[in-house]
C-alpha positions in Angstrom: -41.3 27.7 9.1 -41.0 25.2 6.2 -44.4 25.8 5.0 -43.9 29.6 5.1 -40.6 29.2 3.2 -42.2 27.1 0.5 -45.1 29.4 0.2 -42.9 32.4 0.1 -40.8 30.8 -2.7 -44.0 30.3 -4.7 -45.3 33.8 -4.1 -42.0 35.4 -5.0 -42.2 34.0 -8.5 -45.3 36.1 -9.3 -45.0 39.4 -11.2 -45.9 42.5 -9.0 -47.6 44.1 -12.0 -49.7 41.0 -12.7 -50.4 39.1 -9.5 -52.4 36.4 -11.2 -49.8 35.6 -13.9 -46.9 33.3 -12.7 -43.4 33.6 -14.2 -42.2 30.7 -16.3 -40.2 28.2 -14.3 -41.7 29.2 -10.9 -42.2 26.6 -8.2 -45.7 25.3 -8.5 -47.9 24.5 -5.5 -47.4 20.7 -6.1 -43.6 21.2 -6.2 -43.7 23.2 -3.0 -45.8 20.5 -1.3 -43.3 17.8 -2.4 -40.4 19.9 -1.1 -42.2 20.4 2.2 -42.9 16.7 2.7 -39.4 15.8 1.6 -37.8 18.3 4.0 -40.1 17.1 6.8 -38.9 13.6 6.3 -35.3 14.7 6.6 -36.1 16.8 9.7 -37.4 13.5 11.2 -33.7 12.5 11.5 -33.0 10.6 8.3 -29.3 10.3 7.2 -28.2 11.7 3.9 -25.1 11.3 1.7 -24.3 14.3 -0.6 -21.1 14.8 -2.5 -19.4 12.1 -0.4 -20.3 13.5 3.0 -22.8 12.0 5.4 -25.3 14.5 6.9 -26.9 13.3 10.1 -28.5 16.5 11.6 -31.9 17.9 10.4 -30.5 21.4 10.2 -27.6 20.2 8.0 -30.1 18.3 5.8 -32.3 21.3 5.2 -29.4 23.6 4.6 -28.0 21.1 2.0 -31.3 20.9 0.3 -31.5 24.7 0.0 -28.0 24.9 -1.4 -28.1 22.0 -3.8 -31.7 22.1 -5.2 -32.0 24.7 -7.9 -35.2 26.2 -9.1 -34.0 27.7 -12.4 -36.0 29.0 -15.4 -34.8 26.1 -17.6 -34.7 23.0 -15.3 -37.1 21.4 -12.9 -35.9 20.7 -9.3 -32.9 18.4 -9.3 -29.8 17.4 -7.4 -26.2 17.2 -8.7 -24.6 14.1 -7.0 -20.8 14.2 -6.5 -18.3 11.4 -6.3 -18.8 10.0 -2.8 -16.1 9.5 -0.2 -16.6 5.8 0.7 -13.8 5.5 3.2 -12.0 7.9 5.6 -8.9 7.9 3.4 -10.5 8.0 -0.1 -9.6 11.1 -2.1 -10.5 9.9 -5.6 -11.9 6.9 -7.4 -13.1 5.5 -10.7 -16.6 4.3 -11.7 -16.2 0.7 -12.6 -19.9 0.2 -13.6 -23.2 2.0 -13.6 -26.0 -0.2 -12.3 -28.7 2.4 -13.2 -29.1 4.0 -16.5 -30.5 7.4 -17.5 -34.3 7.6 -17.0 -34.3 4.6 -14.6 -36.0 4.9 -11.2 -34.4 3.8 -8.0 -35.4 3.5 -4.3 -33.4 3.9 -1.1 -30.8 1.1 -0.9 -30.4 0.5 -4.6 -26.9 0.4 -5.9 -26.4 3.3 -8.3 -22.8 2.4 -9.4 -19.7 0.6 -8.4 -16.8 2.8 -7.3 -13.2 1.5 -7.6 -10.7 2.9 -5.2 -7.0 2.1 -4.8 -7.9 -0.6 -2.3 -11.3 -2.1 -3.2 -14.4 -1.8 -5.2 -17.3 -0.4 -3.2 -21.0 -0.1 -4.0 -22.6 3.4 -3.9 -26.1 3.1 -2.5 -28.9 5.5 -2.9 -30.2 7.1 0.3 -33.6 8.3 -1.2 -36.0 7.5 -3.9 -35.6 9.2 -7.3 -34.7 8.9 -11.0 -31.4 9.1 -12.8 -31.9 12.1 -15.0 -28.3 12.5 -16.4 -25.0 10.6 -16.0 -22.2 13.1 -16.1 -19.2 10.7 -15.6 -19.1 7.5 -17.7 -17.7 4.3 -16.4 -14.0 3.9 -17.2 -10.4 4.4 -16.0 -10.7 8.1 -15.6 -9.8 9.3 -12.0 -12.6 11.4 -10.4 -11.9 13.5 -7.3 -14.3 13.2 -4.4 -17.1 15.8 -4.8 -16.9 16.1 -8.6 -20.3 15.7 -10.2 -21.1 12.2 -11.5 -24.9 12.3 -12.1 -28.1 14.2 -11.7 -31.2 12.9 -9.9 -34.8 14.1 -9.9 -37.8 13.1 -7.9 -40.3 12.7 -10.8 -39.8 10.5 -13.9 -41.4 13.2 -16.0 -38.6 15.7 -15.1 -35.8 13.5 -16.4 -36.1 14.4 -20.0 -35.3 18.1 -19.3 -31.7 17.2 -18.5 -30.8 15.5 -21.8 -28.5 18.4 -22.8 -27.5 19.4 -19.3 -24.0 20.8 -18.8 -22.3 21.1 -15.4 -21.6 24.6 -14.3 -17.9 25.6 -14.7 -17.7 26.2 -10.9 -18.5 22.6 -10.2 -15.5 21.2 -12.1 -12.0 21.7 -10.8 -10.0 24.3 -12.6 -6.6 23.0 -13.7 -3.6 25.0 -12.7 -1.9 26.8 -15.6 1.1 25.1 -16.8 4.4 26.7 -16.1 6.0 28.4 -19.1 8.7 26.3 -20.7 12.1 28.0 -20.7 13.8 28.4 -24.1 16.4 25.8 -24.8 19.9 27.0 -23.8 22.4 27.5 -26.6 25.0 24.8 -26.5 28.6 26.0 -26.0 31.1 25.1 -28.7 33.5 22.3 -27.8 37.0 21.8 -29.0 36.6 18.2 -30.2 33.7 15.8 -30.3 33.8 13.2 -27.5 32.8 9.6 -28.1 29.1 9.1 -27.5 28.2 7.2 -24.3 24.8 5.4 -24.0 22.8 7.1 -21.3 20.3 5.1 -19.3 16.7 6.2 -19.3 16.0 8.8 -16.6 13.8 6.6 -14.5 14.6 8.1 -11.2 14.2 11.7 -12.5 10.6 11.2 -13.5 8.0 12.1 -11.0 4.9 10.1 -10.6 1.6 12.0 -10.9 0.1 12.8 -7.5 -3.4 13.8 -6.5 -4.1 16.3 -3.7 -2.4 15.3 -0.5 0.5 13.6 -2.4 -1.2 10.3 -3.2 0.0 8.7 -6.4 -2.8 8.3 -9.0 -2.6 4.6 -10.0 -5.0 1.8 -10.9 -5.7 -1.0 -8.3 -4.0 -3.5 -10.7 -0.9 -1.3 -10.7 -0.7 -1.3 -6.9 -1.1 -5.1 -6.9 1.7 -5.7 -9.5 4.0 -3.4 -7.6 3.7 -5.5 -4.5 3.9 -8.8 -6.5 7.1 -7.7 -8.2 8.7 -6.7 -4.9 8.8 -2.9 -5.7 6.7 -2.0 -2.6 4.1 0.7 -2.6 3.9 2.8 -5.8 4.2 6.0 -3.7 7.8 5.1 -3.0 8.7 4.6 -6.7 9.3 7.1 -9.5 7.0 6.1 -12.3 5.6 8.3 -15.0 2.1 7.2 -15.8 0.9 6.6 -19.3 -2.8 6.4 -18.5 -5.4 9.1 -18.7 -4.2 12.3 -16.9 -0.9 10.7 -16.1 -2.5 7.8 -14.2 -0.1 4.9 -13.5 -1.4 1.7 -15.1 -0.3 -1.9 -14.9 1.9 -1.7 -18.1 3.9 1.1 -16.5 4.7 -1.1 -13.5 5.7 -4.0 -15.7 8.1 -1.8 -17.6 9.5 -0.1 -14.5 13.2 -0.6 -14.0 14.6 0.1 -10.4 17.1 2.9 -10.2 19.8 0.5 -9.1 19.5 -1.5 -12.3 19.7 1.5 -14.5 22.6 3.1 -12.7 24.8 0.0 -13.0 25.6 0.4 -16.8 26.4 4.1 -16.2 28.8 3.3 -13.4 30.9 1.1 -15.7 31.9 4.1 -17.9 32.6 6.5 -15.0 36.3 6.9 -14.3 37.8 6.3 -10.8 38.4 10.0 -10.4 34.7 10.8 -10.9 33.4 7.9 -8.8 33.5 9.7 -5.4 31.3 12.5 -6.8 28.5 9.9 -7.5 28.2 9.0 -3.8 25.7 11.2 -2.1 26.8 11.9 1.5 24.1 11.9 4.2 22.7 15.4 4.9 24.0 16.9 8.1 21.8 17.1 11.2 19.6 20.2 11.4 19.5 21.7 15.0 16.4 23.4 16.2 15.1 25.0 19.4 15.4 22.1 21.8 15.7 19.3 19.2 17.8 18.1 16.3 16.4 16.7 13.0 18.5 13.9 11.3 17.6 13.6 7.6 17.1 10.0 6.4 18.6 8.4 3.3 16.4 7.5 0.4 16.9 3.8 1.2 15.7 4.3 4.8 12.7 6.3 3.6 11.8 3.5 1.2 12.0 0.8 3.9 9.9 2.9 6.3 7.3 3.3 3.6 7.2 -0.4 2.8 6.9 -1.4 6.5 4.2 1.1 7.2 2.2 0.0 4.2 2.6 -3.7 5.3 1.5 -3.1 8.9 -1.6 -1.2 7.7 -2.7 -3.7 5.1 -1.6 -7.2 6.3 -3.7 -8.8 9.1 -0.8 -9.9 11.4 -1.0 -12.5 14.1 1.8 -14.0 16.1 2.9 -17.4 17.4 5.8 -18.0 19.9 7.6 -21.1 21.0 10.7 -21.9 23.1 13.3 -24.2 21.5 16.1 -26.2 23.2 19.4 -25.8 21.4 21.7 -28.2 23.2 21.7 -30.7 20.3 22.1 -28.0 17.7 25.1 -26.5 19.6 26.7 -30.0 19.7 26.3 -30.4 15.9 27.7 -26.9 15.3 30.8 -27.8 17.3 31.3 -31.0 15.4 30.9 -29.3 12.0 33.2 -26.4 12.8 35.8 -28.9 14.1 35.9 -30.5 10.7 36.6 -27.2 9.0 39.9 -25.6 8.5 41.1 -22.9 10.9 41.1 -20.3 8.2 37.5 -21.0 7.1 34.6 -19.1 8.6 32.7 -21.3 11.0 29.0 -22.2 10.8 26.9 -20.1 13.2 23.7 -20.9 15.1 21.9 -18.5 12.8 23.0 -20.5 9.8 21.6 -23.7 11.3 18.3 -22.0 12.1 18.0 -20.6 8.6 18.3 -24.2 7.3 15.8 -25.4 9.9 13.3 -22.8 8.6 13.7 -24.0 5.0 13.3 -27.6 6.2 10.0 -26.6 7.9 8.8 -25.2 4.6 9.2 -28.6 3.1 6.9 -30.0 5.8 4.4 -27.1 5.5 4.7 -25.7 2.0 1.6 -23.6 2.2 3.5 -21.2 4.5 6.0 -20.4 1.7 3.4 -18.3 -0.2 2.1 -14.8 -1.0 -1.2 -13.1 -1.1 -2.1 -12.1 -4.7 -5.5 -10.4 -4.1 -7.5 -13.0 -6.0 -5.3 -16.1 -5.3 -2.5 -17.4 -3.1 0.8 -18.1 -4.8 2.9 -21.0 -3.3 6.6 -21.0 -4.3 8.7 -24.0 -5.2 11.9 -22.8 -3.6 12.6 -21.2 -0.3 14.4 -17.8 -0.7 15.2 -16.4 2.7 15.8 -12.7 3.5 18.2 -12.3 6.4 17.9 -8.9 8.2 21.3 -7.5 8.8 22.4 -4.1 10.2 20.4 -1.3 11.8 19.3 2.3 11.1 20.3 3.6 7.7 22.5 0.5 7.2 19.6 -1.9 7.6 19.5 -4.5 4.7 17.9 -7.8 4.1 20.0 -9.8 1.6 18.4 -12.9 0.2 19.8 -16.4 0.2 18.4 -18.3 -2.7 17.1 -21.9 -2.6 18.0 -22.5 1.0 16.3 -25.9 1.0 18.7 -27.2 -1.7 21.9 -25.9 -0.2 24.3 -27.2 2.4 25.1 -25.5 5.7 28.5 -24.3 4.5 27.0 -22.8 1.4 24.4 -20.9 3.4 27.1 -19.7 5.8 29.3 -18.4 3.0 26.4 -16.6 1.3 25.4 -14.8 4.6 29.0 -13.8 5.4 29.5 -12.5 1.9 26.4 -10.3 2.2 27.6 -9.0 5.6 31.0 -8.2 4.1 29.4 -6.3 1.2 27.5 -4.2 3.6 30.6 -3.4 5.7 32.6 -2.5 2.6 30.0 -0.3 1.1 30.8 3.4 1.0 28.9 5.8 3.1 25.7 6.9 1.3 26.0 4.1 -1.3 24.2 0.8 -0.7 25.9 -2.6 -1.3 25.5 -4.3 -4.6 25.3 -7.9 -5.7 22.8 -10.6 -6.4 21.9 -11.0 -2.7 20.5 -7.4 -2.7 18.2 -7.9 -5.7 14.5 -8.9 -5.6 12.7 -10.0 -2.4 12.6 -13.6 -1.2 9.7 -15.7 0.1 10.5 -15.6 3.8 12.3 -13.3 6.3 14.4 -14.1 9.4 15.8 -11.6 11.9 17.9 -12.3 14.9 17.9 -9.8 17.8 19.8 -12.1 20.2 22.9 -9.9 20.1 20.9 -7.1 21.7 19.7 -9.3 24.6 16.1 -9.3 23.3 14.1 -12.3 24.5 11.4 -12.2 21.8 10.2 -9.9 19.0 7.1 -9.7 16.8 8.4 -8.8 13.3 6.5 -6.9 10.6 5.8 -9.0 7.5 7.3 -7.6 4.3 4.9 -7.7 1.5 4.3 -9.8 -0.6 5.6 -12.4 1.9 3.2 -14.2 4.2 5.6 -15.0 7.2 8.5 -13.6 9.1 10.5 -15.2 11.9 12.2 -13.4 14.8 14.8 -15.0 17.1 15.7 -13.8 20.5 18.8 -14.2 22.8 20.2 -17.6 23.5 20.1 -18.1 27.3 20.5 -20.8 29.9 17.2 -21.7 31.7 16.3 -24.1 34.5 13.5 -26.5 33.5 12.0 -29.7 34.9 14.2 -32.7 34.3 12.5 -35.1 31.9 15.1 -37.9 32.3 13.5 -40.7 34.3 17.0 -42.1 35.3 18.2 -38.9 36.8 17.9 -38.0 40.5 17.9 -34.3 39.8 14.5 -32.6 39.7 15.6 -29.8 37.5 18.2 -29.4 34.8 19.9 -26.5 32.9 19.3 -26.2 29.2 20.2 -23.7 26.4 17.0 -22.2 24.9 15.9 -19.5 22.4 12.5 -18.0 21.9 11.2 -17.9 18.3 8.2 -15.7 17.2 6.5 -16.2 13.9 4.4 -13.4 12.3 1.8 -14.7 9.8 -0.5 -13.1 7.3 -3.9 -14.5 8.2 -5.2 -14.2 4.6 -2.6 -16.8 3.6 -1.6 -18.8 6.7 -4.3 -19.4 9.3 -3.6 -20.3 12.9 -3.5 -24.1 12.4 -1.0 -23.9 9.5 1.1 -21.4 11.4 1.2 -23.7 14.4 2.2 -26.6 12.2 5.0 -24.7 10.6 6.4 -23.5 14.0 6.1 -27.1 15.3 8.1 -28.4 12.4 10.7 -25.6 12.9 11.1 -26.6 16.6 11.4 -30.3 15.7 14.2 -29.6 13.2 16.1 -27.3 15.5 15.9 -29.7 18.5 16.8 -32.7 16.2 19.4 -31.1 13.9 20.5 -34.3 12.4 17.4 -34.0 10.2 18.9 -30.9 8.6 21.5 -33.2 6.9 18.8 -35.2 5.1 
């Protein structure tokens, strides 16, 4: 069948009036032979990659060759290679570097170019032998959708020169959507008297980040890295207008980004008390359906969900669990609270365990760190995020420099943050220094729900998160040699540490959890 197809292609190029005179540009016998041998090799079961899709079946291979190879009157047989899809989620990429130049030969397995995605830089390998006839997409920051032409390849070196002035057909390039007509500016209505000018903050929240097909924000890998480093979370959850090519978000845009909370604060100072209730956005009402009800989420809840999903997908989690005896810690708590006035808020077990976590960071400082793609950043101070609340009212206020504070100071800071959450109006989040940038470590306590243990999700760019379970009485073997009792009752809690294996390996995580257990079971060390 293949030989008949090639032979028919050659015969069809002859003029019916002059059977012995071939038309210019027709497939020669040598070209037909090369096509027959090439197609035969593919029918043997070889795997191809064309326009980002892997072709494994012989029928698909032959069909692709018939569609992509063009026997035209002006160009020899060639292949237009599109931007490959190098991962299941890749939609677009940039060419970081061309390893082969125009007119250079390559063999199967050679790296044609380096493609940069939003997660990594991947090599694009050749699947067959050939020659780079024309490079259609130069290396640079320009975003290229998967399938868009990036180069032309031919089988023979002598055919490469014919593509010096080659232009991609208009159908191969995506057609931009026509821009919507700009409405004419409205005529301002006359006012009775000019009002004093009020400085208006830049409309950061109103700007919409450029998105590719599927809703993915177009941004450089460095921009994604800086967003995580600065505690903004994934760029898809932000509202940044890109200044790069075609609206691409670049690193400078992330550095200049101001969170909406910071820009709204000056405006709130000039709003009168009568207009203040209008600024609060009440939650949307539930939407009933046929056998179900949809409950719309607040923007804060959506942002937290996006950050946690991104962290769970990208951070290699592993978990360590230990049981801690709290009898000595409870005795110290009773002693400290007895020395405080009756009107003062007492020190809680959670406050003591927060201090124990900071003390463990002094013993194992490499756990107080962040993954920075090309390096690991170790912090000098321990800033602990304490998870408080649930649902739409879930917050993680930060307690700064826990290692340098006393227990009473830590307790007052946590209580103030909880009070700010309770006093916040519905639909408006709490404000204050505790609700600013992210800390270096996170602690959550689920003991009030009766949970024994929990494996928390690490919040990027942090490397560790600690979850505490319910405090309970347990019967354990008696380790007192002078006692006649075989068993004894103790008060214990289960602590689970989640670690980022890129930053904290198993041995370091075990050392940190051992130090935390030692400080909690010998709480006098917390006063040092």
